C-alpha positions in Angstrom: 12.8 43.3 13.6 10.5 41.3 16.1 8.4 40.8 12.7 11.4 39.3 10.7 12.0 37.0 13.5 8.3 35.7 13.9 8.3 35.6 10.0 11.3 33.2 9.8 9.9 30.9 12.7 6.5 30.6 11.0 8.3 29.6 7.7 10.5 27.1 9.1 7.5 25.8 11.2 5.7 25.2 7.7 8.8 23.8 6.2 8.9 21.2 9.2 5.2 20.3 8.9 5.5 19.9 5.1 8.4 17.7 5.4 6.9 15.5 8.1 3.5 15.1 6.1 6.1 14.1 2.9 7.7 11.5 5.2 4.1 10.2 6.7 3.0 9.6 2.8 6.1 8.0 1.7 5.8 5.5 4.8 2.1 4.9 4.3 2.8 4.1 0.4 5.6 1.8 1.2 3.9 0.2 3.9 0.6 -0.4 1.6 3.1 -1.6 -1.1 4.7 -4.3 1.0 1.2 -5.5 2.5 -0.2 -5.8 -1.2 3.0 -7.9 -2.0 2.4 -10.2 0.8 -1.0 -10.9 0.0 -0.1 -11.6 -3.7 2.5 -14.1 -2.3 0.0 -15.6 0.2 -2.5 -16.2 -2.7 0.5 -17.5 -4.9 1.5 -20.0 -2.0 -2.3 -21.3 -1.4 -2.8 -21.9 -5.2 0.5 -23.7 -5.5 -0.4 -25.8 -2.7 -3.6 -26.6 -4.4 -1.5 -27.9 -7.4 -2.0 -24.9 -9.7 1.1 -23.8 -11.1 0.7 -19.9 -11.4 3.0 -16.8 -11.9 2.8 -13.7 -10.1 1.2 -11.7 -13.0 -1.4 -14.5 -13.1 -2.0 -14.0 -9.5 -2.4 -10.2 -9.7 -4.5 -10.4 -12.6 -7.1 -13.0 -10.5 -7.0 -10.5 -7.7 -7.7 -7.6 -9.6 -10.9 -9.6 -11.0 -12.0 -10.1 -7.3 -10.9 -6.6 -5.9 -14.0 -4.8 -6.8 -13.4 -1.5 -4.7 -9.8 -1.2 -6.3 -8.1 -1.5 -3.1 -5.5 -3.8 -3.8 -6.6 -6.1 -1.4 -9.0 -8.9 -1.3 -11.7 -10.2 1.3 -11.5 -13.5 3.0 -14.7 -14.9 1.3 -13.0 -13.9 -2.0 -9.6 -15.7 -1.1 -11.8 -18.7 -0.3 -13.7 -18.6 -3.5 -10.5 -18.3 -5.5 -8.9 -21.2 -3.7 
């Protein structure tokens, strides 16, 4: 009987841990996606301020060409080189 109770407690604990890990992964993915969108918008605004009429797809392609580590981000020096 005690073994069954311990087994149930362990199983519940494992389920809770798995759910928490999944929630953490989802939160991290959402935060990264939002940050990448903000970076694209910042580059778009900067290029438009410099007089370039660019579309989001064009900015994403430019950023991909400067993102050598394939992180979705560019460095400050890359940003300065683009603008």
